[in-house]
VEXRO-646131 format. One record per residue: x, y, z of N, C-alpha, C, CB in turn. Coordinates in steps of 0.001 Angstrom, whole numbers, plus 500000, padded with zeros to 6 digits. Atoms other than C-alpha are relative to their C-alpha. Glycine has a CB too. Layout:
N
XYZXYZXYZXYZ/...
This chain:
483
500958498892499945708182945237636854500101500784501307498583499474499828/499828499258498750709366946346640279499035499544501072499824501477499758/500852500457498916707852945824643717499564501141500915500716498945500804/500379498880499123707162949328645079498535500385499835500881501214499717/501414499729500208703587949292643815499186498829500525499695500255498503/500862501089499552700644947269645021499838498968498887498623500540500440/500337501049500943699822943966643388498488499939499847500565498638500459/501435500053500282696427943161641929499216499450501181499735499150498765/500749500602498893695421940969644878499960500890501245500606498660500358/500035499054498875696161943892647274498837500982499901501307500771500072/501053499006500244693334945913645758498637499321500047500208500708498629/501352500539499865689754945205646772499022501169500104499886499057501247/500971498906499868686495947210646943500229500757501314498546499451499938/499760499176498812687084950105649356501448500382500197499523499287501210/498584499648499892690884950158648959500235501386499389500890498930499296/499723498643500499692154953746648561501501500229499868499383501063500940/498605499592500152695400955383647480500895498950499384500548500379501314/499203501077500585696554952397645467500477500341498591499195498712499972/499482499945501372698676952205642326500592498642499659501071501135499833/499526501322500436699323948977640435500677500131498635498820498974499933/499321500041501299701845948432637661499554498728499274501573500040500169/500545501141500742700314946203634996500417500055498541498470499965500108/499830500087501447700864945017631455498655499577499418501150498987499604/501254500363500658697899944790629060500219498658499318499540501102498967/499774501352500491697814941040628509499047499626498872499861499012501130/500999500268501039694623940879626415499120501229499846499140498740500347/500902498883500299692474943491624709498973499489498999500783501256499435/501046500596500817689160942285623338499259501062499201499023499221500873/500774499086500839687001943833620642498789500504500775499557499305498688/501202499457499340684193946135621836498767499183499626499788501486499614/501238500744500200680804944445622199498828500795500560500081498607500666/501225499410499467677200945391622911499422499035501013498969500314498867/500536500834498929675704944117626153498728499285499546499717500848501247/501159500803500390673068941389625827498694500599500487500140498593500530/501249499530499401670527943059628097499802501507499905499949499589501436/500146498552500164671087946710627123500784500433498760500499500769501275/499263499522501183672386948846624219501393500524500323499213501088499315/498700499466499571675510949727626215501153499251499325500137499908501535/498813500583500601678817949153624458501091499884501065500487500852498793/498937500194499004681704947733626490501198499309499353499482499167501208/498779500657500470685270946511626044500765499479501206500885500976499159/499258500631498906687151944092628295501489499938499686499462498592500270/498556500171500086690889943991628944500423499076501124500750501371500080/499382500776498928693008941568630926501319500663500358500214498506499582/498789499345499508695679943279633044500769499032500881499658501298500780/499160500945499258698617941388634588501070500743500781500650498983499047/498941499375499202700971942345637423501277499173499940499549500171501460/498682500615500087704581941281638056500024498554500471500978500795500797/500056501382499535703528938026639740499152499113499095499458499955501408/500809500763500935701341936969636832498529499958500355500516498622499912/501420499922499649698054937687638627499293500913499007499808500517501458/500739499225500994695343939077636391498684500518500572499733499152498755/501303499453499665692204941177636657499341500459498703500120501177501030/500719499495501162689515942006634136499635501451500227498740499159499718/500363498582499962689147945711633441499045500279498847501269500920499915/501031499748500998686184947108631531499844501483499731498676499413500446/500319498642500452685580950285629539498580500008499471501003500492498907/501373499897500476682051951488628778499803501248499145499031500013501179/500446498844500781680520953771626152501121500819499405499169500878500846/499036499080500613682560956816625195501418499808500513499575501420500243/498655500253499482685475955716627363500789499044499117499919499443501403/499314500921500907686254953007624789500827500793498989498980499083499269/499289499160500975687170955643622198501043500863500688499014500888499226/499089499093499291688788957932624763501314499319500371499330500537501257/498801500704499537691250955270625932500591499051498960499680499226501246/499526500972500989691837953417622652501488500109499707499235500164498724/498559499817500230695342954912622323500792500001501300500252501302499249/499348499948498699696104954747626053500377498618500519499104500689500996/499765501343499480695856951051626854500282499063498829498781499497500836/499595500766501170697812949245624132500437498592500407501135500720499251/499695501397499732698239945498623979501503499800500176499473499112498868/498602500307499751701532944343625508500789501105500678500650499667498734/499305498871499391702430947740626994499745500042501510499554501320499346/500043499960498539703017948526630679499513501370500475501394499686500596/500599498760499500701096951127632711499925499988501530498591500198499399/500350499798498597700670952533636214498543500430500028500936501067500697/501433499699499951696961952539637016499575500214501444499170498861499352/500554499728498674695187954056639995498610500601499838500927500955500816/501331499398499931691701955184640985498992499411499008500114501472499765/501056500688500750689805952636638901498921499575500988500565498759499211/501086500469499159686425951593640266500150498487500176498609500367499384/499796501413499694686897948232642005498723499444500637501232499801500948/501221500598499461683897946005642617500044498487499830498748500584499306/500101501446500146682983942369643059499295499652498697499255499385501195/500619500456501245682115940499639890498656499346500306500932499010499248/501288500672499845678514939388639475500209498492500074499048500359498835/499817501422499738678116935809640648500033499155498733498907499508500897/500077500824501206677226934472637179501242500104499121498790500387499198/498804499813500833680516935782635709501302499697500745500042501421499478/498787500173499208682948934942638532500897498878499477499633499724501434/499198501133500471684048931599637084500895500399498844499099498845499580/499249499603501190685205933317633905500834501255500218499056500221498851/499360498688499881686150936840635012500731500227501309498982501060499835/499334499821498720687413936345638563499114500685501020501261500789499817/500784499464498896686241937651641919499842501514499928500636499620501310/499964498530500002687161941315641351500059500517498570501212500525500811/500015499378501326686581943597638367500277501490500138498638499760499285/499729498560500018687925947053637566499192500659498882501522500275499812/500627499189501043686028949729635675500857501245499800498520500381500375/499134498857500331688166952333633901499146501106499398501143499582499011/500795498848500450686677955792633389500888501240499957498772500236500940/499249498743500040687686959420633088500667500329501321499092501130499607/499400499763498691688495959397636816501260499159500225498987499706501088/498857500901499827691092956663636372501279500645499501499760498677499267/498704499455500406694717957746636270500832498890499366500750500626501215/499220500987500751696824955934633674501272500661499491499173499407498817/498729499439500467700515956528632996500838498892499372500777500680501169/499206500987500739702611954669630419501390499896500608500094500375498501/498658500270499501705850953073631660500781499309498896499966499129501298/499195500570501071708620952337629171500775498793500509500960501052499425/499394501261499592709322948751630179499585498914499023499592499623501449/500320501140500852709489945577628143499748498782500888501150499719498978/500369501151499169707597942863630018499483498840499141498932500410501035/500473501014500938707146940617626997500281498580500494500646500209498643/499672501347499523708914937651628643499011499535501061501425499962500562/501006500332498990706512937788631597498686499628499328499789501180500974/501269500214500677703557937983629253499977498669499258499724501137499035/499977501209500813704601935158626949500137498746500870501147500068498988/499854501154499108705388932925629935498652499438500433500810500387501226/501334500460499606701642932683630603499313499215498891499137501183500397/500600500706501132700974931133627188500467498553499972500349500699498675/499670501409500235700857927396626596499534499667498584499322499044501078/500345500167501405700981926868622850499713498543499663501119500527499119/500341501330500489699327923879621227500686499768498664498465499831499867/499340500349501249701435922227618563498948499653498954500984498821500203/500953500309501071699683921918615199499677498501499966500562500452498635/500214501441500044700146918143615399499015499534501070501322499274500166/500885500390498901698134918081618635498595500575499862500594500439501314/501319499388500166695161920064617313498863498974499920499994500854498756/501109500963500081693103916924616456499489499520501355500430498813499199/500435500445498671692994916064620176498850500857500529501176500039500984/500970499049499448690797919117620796498857500304499035500699501290500374/501006499739501023688548918898617725498587499914500573500155499016498842/501410499915499602684940919959618460499796499869501504499206498930499294/500113500118498544685650920001622214499735501339500675501260499390500569/500168498645499470685429923794622694501043500356501063498612500151500585/498909499709499071688628923630624784500812501185499472500913498749500198/499172498857500386690621926879624751501411499539499638500053501042501139/498615500266500374693931926638622896500677501312499607500074498970498837/499197498882500489696734929057622024500934499476498922500803500681501158/499117500428501080698784928893618811500909501145499579499185499493498799/499117499031500647701671930633617109500296499481498603501325500224500823/499726500408501371702227930609613356500251501201499112498850499178499449/499756498947500985703285932611610322498803500070499055501325499737499206/501124499811500919700466934072608222500551500061498582499187501298500344/499473500019501366701172933115604618498923500315498959500619498642499702/501057499689500962697783933746603023498732500379500750499737498800499050/501300499657499449694326935146603633498969499873498884500002501439500614/501040500220501004691169934097601788499034501176499995499243498679500269/500950498888500074688460936534600657498978499937501133499282499996498648/501069499917499003685951937709603219498725499394499424499757501473500439/501260500567500466682657935865603017498920500201501068500166498492499663/501139499865499109679211936146604548499350498627500149498980501058499463/500706501249499782677549933139606132498746500267500809500901498973500710/501219499912499210674136932595607622500013498938501082498756499849499110/500087500961498916673812930976611026498657499282499913500175500695501378/501258500744500034671052928478611703498843500829500541500129498711500797/501058499106499524669158931342613343499683501098498983500404500628501331/500273499035501054669213933348610102500840501257500065498582500374500039/499157498818499873671796935890611259501171499929499020500517500142501443/498851499943500906674393936990608710501250500388500780499745501006498846/498722499727499337678001936917609937501102500057498948500319498917501078/498859499944500901681229937877608209501147499182500593500438501469499749/498866500820499583684161935470608359501103500120498955499576498511500195/498857499971500909687612935315606827501038499009500496500605501432499892/499060501064499643690186932507606757501438500443499780499713498737499188/498559499814500115693902932899607436500652498629499835500575500753501245/499213501233500094696479930252606507501260500194500834500355499647498504/498819499953499132699077929646609240500914498831499672499594499970501501/499029501074500194702262927639608828500902499952501222500834500209498692/499064500128498884704481926253611580501383499653499480499521498932501001/498614500218500397708178925428611575500236498630499370500898500164501191/499903501281500719707480921937610206499273500082498665499416498849500852/500702499732501263705638923485607253498607499370499959500824499485498831/501406500383499928702279922162608454499158501269499892499686499221501327/500890498844500118699417924493607554498649499696500629499823500402498525/501340500140499436696061925102609194499243501291499730500051499682501536/500851498826500187693145927441608535499567500542501355498766499656499134/500547499310498835692225929982611201498859500879499516501097500846500744/501177499242500420688688931304610715499730501121500987498767499082499878/500243498801499190688203934850612005498550500431499813500980501158499611/501416499655500045684654935928612871499774501467500370499204499091500938/500588498704499661682887939291612891501036501108500221499158499856501234/499144498834499768684914942087614564501457499723499679499878500456501433/498620500325500351688170940216613977500251500211498501500321498547500393/499878499726501434687491940591610237500233501490499775498735499528499239/499872498547500152687105944373610582501326500520500526498864500700500713/498790499488499351690173944767612784501254499239499578499848499930501508/498775500753500277692856942073612640500166499665498522500012498726500808/499871500406501409692075940848609105500303501175499090498729499313499532/499720498805500801692093944348607705501484500350500053499155501191500492/498568499723499831695574944921609121500837498946499289500371500052501495/499250501092500628696768941514607905500001500144498481499406498638500401/500076499811501453695548942199604342500967501080499534498572500363499582/499126498880500376697501945442604284501476499660500154499674501221500840/498593500314499708700698943765605534500351498534499728500311500332501451/499830501438500226700452940221604163501400499651499513498979499509498996/498675500300500555703765940412602292501088499943501069500370501039498961/498999499988498933705590940931605591500108498654500706499668501079501009/500023501319499344704773937332606600499940500174501520501254499160499600/500210499683498593703405938392609962499945498734500861498714500804500170/500077501099499036703709936163613037498819500269500925501338499853500815/501210499862499197700408935611614825500063499120501237498767499652499172/500196500735498758699952934593618437498535500151500375500950500519501148/501420499958499688696356933676619232499685499246501277499195499431498855/500391500605498727694715932864622561498486499864500042500510500845501203/501437500273499869691266931491623483499389499647498633499269501228500616/500500500482501278690767929691620169499422498601500199501127499994498921/500539501355499932688926926428619425500299499270498700498477500023500276/499740500849501158689496923513617045498671499404499534501037498872500341/501252500509500550686645922504614730500286498997498879499122501163499478/499881500968501094686020919796612140499605500625498668499131498769500279/500352499319501238685119922418609534501198499994499059499528501447500281/498930500039501005687128922123606288501055498948500331500661501372499883/499043501034499626688708918879607503500421500167501433501217500029499091/499631499628498642690243920448610575500493501426499946501083499039500600/499600498598500015690616924132611363499870500592501388499159500799498997/500099499263498743690913926671614160499010501140499785501408500540500470/500986498928500117688255929267614879500083500913501214498575499424499854/500041499060498883687938932383617008498767499745500867500002501454499485/501124500002499077685657932587620029499752501459500402500281499081501263/500345498628499616684023935649621577501127500674500773498728500008500837/498944499414499169686978936134623957501404499746499441499909499446501410/498673500199500598689812935367621522500784501301499994499876499452498566/499140498805500074692769937741621489501261499650499220500365500530501434/498868500233500896695798938187619230501119501008500217499541500050498558/498827499165500214699311939550619075500450499749498567501153499687501043/499512500130501372700406940205615495501330500723499909498972500571498964/498630499487499985704164940675615164500310500687501326500219500975498836/499716499460498669704380941251618921501492500033500283499292499178501067/498586499818499677707660942302620488500465498912500968500244501401500606/499584501152499192708643938853621754501198499325499342498829498988500176/498862500755500540711844936848621384499508498844499142500900499473501140/500573501124500734709692933957620220499607500415498582498780499444500746/500391499487501310708396936086617347501234500249499141499177501294500145/498768499733500740711891937166616336500642498697499525500988500793500872/499470501304500403713007933518616300499209499432498827499972499018501181/500857500499501080710032932651614097500314500742498698498500500163500371/499685499213501196710868935479611697501342499580499413500016501501500331/498682500455500470714483934307611515499857498671499266500993499856501189/500278501267500685713240930804610650499359500250498638499084499108500861/500668499675501256711012932334607975500964500546498964498896500999500241/499004499440500925713914934254606463500898498889499449500859501082500711/499134501106500419716062931104606362499292499105498986500439499171501219/500775500907500849713276929128604673499079500744499045499185499058500858/500865499149500828711861931934602538499672499377498645500658501346499785/500239500594501318712256929996599284498914498927500084501306499397499432/501013501048499820710216927039600590498631500619500252500382499066501168/501268499360499658707538929324602043499401500694498786500196501005501138/500499499330501209707286931375598848499443499000499004501110500819499344/500493501040500897706859928165596886498639499481500478501018498841499908/501288500408499441704034927096599237498915501012499642500099499842501528/500962498934500294702325930447598708499649499995498520500565501377500412/500225499989501443702742930210594947499128498837499559501323499959499261/500736501191500427701391926667594625498621499902500656500807498752500317/501293499943499290698601927167597203499316498649500128499071500949499294/500613501314499801698047923457597808499080499998501218501082498925500158/500802499956498780696599924394601192498596500544499750500698500847501047/501324499464500299693603926023599465499146499034499195500130501299499254/500803500987500719692483922888597633499042499334500967500897498946499308/501003500649499155689624920759598905500535498764500709498802499622499172/499428501166499339691966917948599957500218500301501474501323499583499330/499806499751498573692021917593603771501454500299500315499527498807500816/498645499634499618695039919122605423500730498803500598499982501164500993/499193501068499431697895916997606655499613499751501454501491500341499894/500397500147498607696599917647610163498792499097500145499708501352500608/501180500858499926693342915874609369500391498530500022499066500276498822/499551501388500031695381912722608886500493499539501366501102499827498967/499521500343498671696328912805612567498856499953501005501054500998500454/501165500070499130692833912374613955500202498971501104498751499666499190/499935500928498871692625910760617365498808499053499916500014500766501366/501101500918500254690444907907616184499946498943501102500149499335498609/500099501041498965689107905562618894500273498622499425498615500022500653/499729501368500427690166901927618726499208498987500825501493499704500103/500771500916499141688278900347621657498524500058499616500184500361501510/501407500068500390684740899179620860499123500874500889499511498561500050/500813499212499071683396900964623956500010501490499688500483499785501407/499883498573500322684494904316622522499174500410498780501450500350499763/500862499683501136682226904052619489498556500147500470500106498908498908/501419499811499694678623905236619586499176498997499208499549501453499681/500904500904500703676009902616618776498888500807499345499411498939500966/500975499224500761673595903858616142498642500044500696499845499419498602/501306500008499329670552902837618211499881501132501014499770498659500695/500014498947498983671569905501620745499842501404499422501264499937500804/500176498669500588671314908367618253498835500047499009501282500434499303/501199499979500832668228907330616309498954500902500648499440498564499795/500979499067499447665634910072616739500609501046500905498960499252500753/499313499008499166668231912372618334499381501383499822501501500046499658/500628498678500050666831915823619218501007501137500181498927500099501065/499022498966499679669977917695620281501087500055498941500616499752501378/499029499845501089672141919049617451501376500397500534499506501049498994/498626499576499712675808920071617320500708499010500914500005501389500636/499268501054499319676976916750618694500785499200498965499038499081500804/499117500729500903679733914589617219500196498583500528501366500728499848/499929501404499608680065910809617203500974499241499097498602499353499946/499224500975500763682534908123616155499158498734499893501398499708500676/500830501178500255680628905220614579500786499006499156498673500392499292/499352501047500783681981901912613320498916499181499310500906499093500899/501027500715500736679906900334610585500231500044498506498649500563500320/499928499999501464679138900175606875499062501062499448499642498603499422/500858499037500691677658902688604428499601499429498652500715501369499827/500474500455501305675583901985601346498982500979499449499390498589500097/500986499161500674673499903857598811498731499185499805500540500531498633/501276500690500138669848902820599034499132500623498906499255500013501325/500757499297501042668425905443596661500962500290498850499344501333500552/499060499838501107670262905080593346499717501257499189499952498785499094/500379498868500855668330907786591502500064501302500787498582499797499418/499767498727499318669846910803593271501098500745499267500378499784501495/498933499199500608672126913638592178501230499924500892499552501487499793/498801500262499215675663912832593291500973501186500004500699498767499465/499149498801500008677000916362592927499081501217499995500977500016498752/500720498737500183675934919968593020501002501069499603499229500414501297/499122498896500378677345923130591503500095500951501181499476500739498721/499797499227498782678862925278594226500920501193499770500569499114501089/499069498864499966680668928517594978501325499509500557499434501187500860/498694500467499536684384927884595345500449500699501275501035500205498919/499610499255498808684520930391598211499254499542501242499768501471499786/500806500358498823681674929225600488499333498633499890498942501047500225/500583501339500239680554925863598982498487499992499912500419499064501089/501451499938500122676955927080598781499580499701498560499475501385500441/500522500392501299674758925939595888499999501176499025498590499438500148/499952498970501039675034927834592604499193499543498787501469500310499594/500747500306501223672856928022589488500832500269498746498711500820499952/499140499670501134675815928988587290500550498744499335501149500899500451/499341501089500713677603926828584733501414499802500523500024500277498490/498658500358499539680850925055585554501039500977499442500347498553499583/498914499111500392683766927487585491499607501456499881500557499554498717/500428498611500122681649930651585314500431500807501220498479500079499822/499682499062498928682766933638587383498756500846500250501244500898499637/501273499340499710679850935255589186500010500568501422498821499010499820/500117499507498621678838937244592302499121499048500816499409501446500024/500752500960499184677752934772594983499034500739500921500962499112500831/501013499332499174674516935787596707500131499599501463498592499671499493/499882500470498621675467933829599831501178500649500722500148498485500026/498815499485499306679037934857600702500395501399499543501162499061499793/499765498647500526678960938128598683501338500137499284499933501007501126/498763499954500778682182937204596882499659500430498569500730498608500014/500349499446501312682158939210593639500604499217498842500448501436499916/499369500775501081684407936827591670500039498518500354501430500516499722/500093501427499676683224933421592851500045499177498717498701499696500794/499927500893501145683812930467590545499114498786500257501464499568499724/500890501149499869681231927722589945500780498712499777498825500099499006/499294501275500105682719924288590621499092498881500527501353500043500792/500809501106499487681126920838591133500532499501501335499963498853498992/499623500564498703681129919289594598499231498705500193499716501003501171/500634501306499831680431915647595372499063500003501195501057498907500165/500971500134498909677432914764597544499279498677499832498984501193500018/500704501267500070675819911447598406499152499806501252500991498836499829/500929500318498916672824910470600528500019498489500164498538500535499706/499814501433499827673378907061602078499523499551501371501464499625499805/500429500588498741672530904722604904501226499468500727498952498873499768/498887500428499159674973904124607739499459498968500996500666501227500743/500526501080499161674506900828609606501088499414500897499390498897499128/499168500839499147675978898916612524499087498898500542500685500835501171/500855501112499540674706895788614338498768500433500786500807499073500851/501130499572499162672289897928616408498924500744499223500496500879501117/501009499259500749670483899837613651500603500797498860499247500923500920/499504499191501109670827902436610924499505501440500133499556499400498648/500414498608500174670634906171610231500276500389498557500746500955500998/499706499424501299670473908123606995500939501178500208498698500438499264/498990498961499844673401910466606490500434500520498640501210499469500782/499483499370501213674896912803603926501501500185500118499308501355499742/498570499697500077678540913022602897500205500997498877500856498705499769/499771498933500971679762916103601047501495500213499833499305501314500440/498594499714500254683094916845599409500862498754500064500506501016500986/499043501100499964686034914574600239499437498680500513501148500386500841/500565501291499570684125911949602281499113499372498934499199500179501280/500856500524501067681637911623599402500844499415498875499077501104499452/499136500496501074684400911235596830500676498699500404501056501048499631/499362501235499556686138908606598944499002498841499987500592500178501407/500990501078499961682972906591599518499633499527498598498745500460500739/500417500358501358681918906705595857501159499540499136499319501173499341/498814500311500797685508906182594672499924500700498648500144498476499809/500114499182501198684949908956592165500323501436500387498573499888499358/499794498596499643685385912719591953498878500849499416501377500502499498/501142499144500327683048915667591506499852500240498504500132501324500709/500084499726501437683918916346587867499430498800499244501388500364499443/500532501204500631683247912747586871498521499835500328500789498760500451/501395500136499577680026912652588871499105500991499270499878500200501511/500757498976500711678889915859587162499611499523498602500812501296499910/500230500443501368679110914132583810499380498611499907501288500017499246/500675501295499992677393910914584868498570500202499504500017499358501431/501324499788500597674289910707582670499024498878500288500130500164498520/500868501150499753672953907268583633499906499729501495500522498750499257/500092500434498619671746905832586916501214499147500302498681499222500269/498725500682499756674963904586588537499833498520500303500724500661501140/499931501424499678675931900942588901501296499756500752499917499110498711/498783500342499265678600899160590902501227500077499104499881498602500603/498870499922500931680732899274587759500483501437499834499608499420498637/499619498610500238680726903079587578500428500724501265498859500740499366/499575499401498739681127903909591274499700499024501132499291501369500240/500274500876498855681163902303594702498675500395500635501150500070501045/501319499740499427677667901989596166499824499382501381498929499479499077/500088500594498670678352899951599310501391499578500456499029498789500005/498734500423499415681157898913601666499914498531500391500361500872501224/499958501411499628682180895301602158500451499803501444500926499242499066/499460500121498651683995895878605436499623501233500831501538499822499956/500258498879499102683408898077608487501072501075499835499943499521501460/499078498870499929684959901521608416499538500913501123500072500772498638/500280499122498863684985904347610957499561501367499472501253500137500928/500600498754500472682854907455610506499942501020501133498587499743499433/500168498882499057683017910810612261498783500774499536501291500932500071/501319499526500407679435912067612213499569501187500848498968498872500104/500528498823499314677889915415613090498473499998499934500569501299499378/501454499868499946674266915785614215499628501462499819499434499450501339/500400498632500304672539918893612844498483500123500021500555500438498635/501441499767500055669099920467613042499540499958498552499627501357500655/500572499979501336666809920094610052498628500666500039499898498572499424/501267499293500092663841922103608890498829499024500014499960500858498738/501266500734499993660294920823609489500088498672500744499546499752498583/499879501214499208661471918145611931500757500303501287500711498889499197/499269499846498739662567917934615555501173499042500085499070499780501182/498886500945500016664858915006614752501207500604499284499580498684499321/498777499509500627668458915703613840500253499272498678501202499823500950/499454500660501180669996914962610461501495499822500233499713500824498685/498602500353499744673521913604610148500854500238498757500111498530500448/499028499821501076676544914528608078501285499280500366500271501504499733/498739500710499800679654912370607685501148500943499659500065498702499132/498902499060500192682761914525608134501311499319499635500191500816501243/498790500759500300685512911889608009499637498526499855501078500199501108/500079501460500084685823908267606929501414499467500182499370499520498627/498681500519499658688720906315608407500010498489499836500393500393501442/499855501434500231689923902865607390500639499340501223500848499731498728/499433500647498802690453900589610471501340499334499757499041498976500527/498728500666500288693273898713608735501156500980500056499955499326498631/498956498986499930695185901969608520500379500278501448499543501292499312/499723499769498578694838902472612279500871498886500538498690500100500815/499204501140499540696186898986612902501439500129499531499396498679499497/498653499805500517699142899770610668500740501068500753499958500347498544/499376498903499272699791902990612505500413499575501406499052501188500072/499643500453498662699736901240615893501301499209499970498875499150500597/498780500788500126702469898916614644501212500874499739499853498983498891/498878499134500340704591901787613356500174501135500985499822500557498620/499911498910499031703883904171616213499547501332499457501394500127500488/500457498752500606702370906741613879498544500270500356500173499954498477/501379499634499701699131908614614351499068499440498937499851501526500096/500974500480500988695934907372612640499921500934498805498617499856500638/500034499223501238695590908498609052498627499902499362501083499517499019/501283500014500698692392909522607315500184499333498646499432501440499834/499875500744501252691843907170604397499248500722498900499475498559500157/500617499254501095691194909092601202499768499115498790500866501190499612/500226500903501123691353906135598852501163499977499033498749500389499269/498927500138500979693744904866596241499623500706498695500304498508499738/500312499377501286694066906578592853499151499073499124501292500378499268/500908500782500837691300905422590498499969500599498602498571499957500611/500128499516501369691085905661586728498523500145499655500708499045499005/501386499737500344687868907234585506499886500279498499499447501188500824/500271499574501369686263907809582132500139501510499915498587499549499540/499846498558500172687069911250580775498633500664499875500863500312498761/501259499267500159684164913689581299500010500788498704499760500943501192/500034499368501314682951915327578116499094501208499877499590499014499010/500925498879500164680255917916578795499987500904501204498609499497499735/500093498996498953679761921054580805498553500110500445500537501371499514/501370500057499538676715921005583026499748500993501120499664498604500458/500419499133498904674818923288585342499247499165501008499127501179499494/500752500696498970672950922371588485498686499464499461499742500920501174/501312500369500522669692922217586529500120499325498640499103501231499898/499716500674501262671090920008583777498864499070499584501297499215500108/500913500994500577668771918062581493500500499678498611498514500517499961/499596500364501352669146916292578172499655501102499015499341498693499579/500389498889500876667300919218576547501037501107500046498623500551500400/498965498966499868669879921609577937501203499652499157500419500174501465/498839500419500788672641919544576334499763500236498513500318498519500254/500302499832501413670888919676572988500071501455499583498632499440499686/500013498582500320670649923445573195501356500658500208498965500701500831/498680499419499752674242923968574297500756500149498696500805499137500988/499242499781501230676564925361571712501197499061499937500465501462499902/498867500899500165679303923182570250501272500630500576500197499650498513/498820499311499483681839925823571255500145499775501500499922501500499695/499949500203498557680927925483574945500391498570500332498655500340500635/499699501390499718681074921701574827501476499703499756499126499084499148/498600500257500322684464921648573146500922500621501033500334500535498615/499162499307499021685894924193575564500006499270501332499519501435500194/500109500716498726684608922293578586500757498687499962498539499744500346/499296501275500129685986919000577284501488500190500186499718499361498643/498561499722499896689446920490576960500377500324501430500402501159499076/499684499581498635689335922134580410499962498841500958499043501071500463/500155501075499049688108919071582268501022498904499744498592499439499940/499021501028500342690376916657580396501372500375500548500067499799498475/498706499547499474693410918758581348500080499789501493500233501472499672/499987500127498546692396918672584992500154498567500438498742500575500589/499928501414499627692188914882584961501285499313499567498839499270499416/498746500583500440695557914337583347501032500039501105500521500720498774/
């Protein structure tokens, strides 16, 4: 980038006559300030030595400079307002901050500084994602976008509606992972991706986090940033790999196994604790008041209330409850998907115990199916109170549970959801083979064929009123799925 211009650290409040050559390393979506209606947009600028500074645009300057400061491009900048960062933001934004306005002089330089830019990234391998699950640690990833799920609306625990959209990324080992894009990323990046999905775009993402949602997935944060098909050698190498393996990738896209409810292959690489001291004793979380915490617990689970509904009808897009009949296509009132499909989802309310005490917990989806040793379609057609002969109701040996504490209505105490169930014997086997721990999903089980189609509000009277045509059609559909 040359050395005849000042570097970022040469410029401080009061410095005059300076010009710095920088590359736009990150460009964040515009936001509204928390304490005022002012709109602002942050950028990260980098000089030839890799030093960075946060630059901010306010109000109408955001629109005025939207075509001037492009991600990954190089510019000569002078006469920006330089000031010290407020004390509360210094840890994140640095000591000095630039404000870009109409007085700032900006000139584009035709240089390719992509190698400098990419050298600042430390990519996390997909196989290593479980190490950072629910830790809020910043990670960076690179992957090929092979699919994008429909946009959906979710409600936060504070009642705010947010739009989200899931991308499917694949790496060079054909591992896949979901990347959930939130809010402005849906309007900007996802819109572009939808229009160019067939090109198999290469995404580079920074400031992301790993969550236990959907087994294991990546999610954006407020300061996430992306390069999509950026002009980097690394991207060209990835595209060449994609071209060489196009037949395999196209087959993955066609079969869409990554969109089923089965946990991803990455979920099988959970960093499960093995030392007793690393497990949380249940007595320490009884009456817990602070939500959004995660715990590894070693113990047993059992069903204490037999007369419960072991499934619910759900939207296939957002998993929210539905009043529709199995297989019906309908507009979901929760995620706003216009062609949602009603499907059953397993759910069980049970008691989790260890030598120190017990808690009540809920398992939904795959953990519920594994515990019950059944599946949602079979559970939907269960007409009698279950017995040990029809499903598993208790565990004989200790297993390992990954549990999330959540807030609940009308109580200050947290409720608990089981996100993963891991078999200790599998961990022991993995230690002997040198492989990572594997989530235990259970051996294949033979079930009775389901015979009727049911809604969430099923009753014997409903069955009597159902038409023979509907029953016959449902029997055929469900039987085919179980073959």
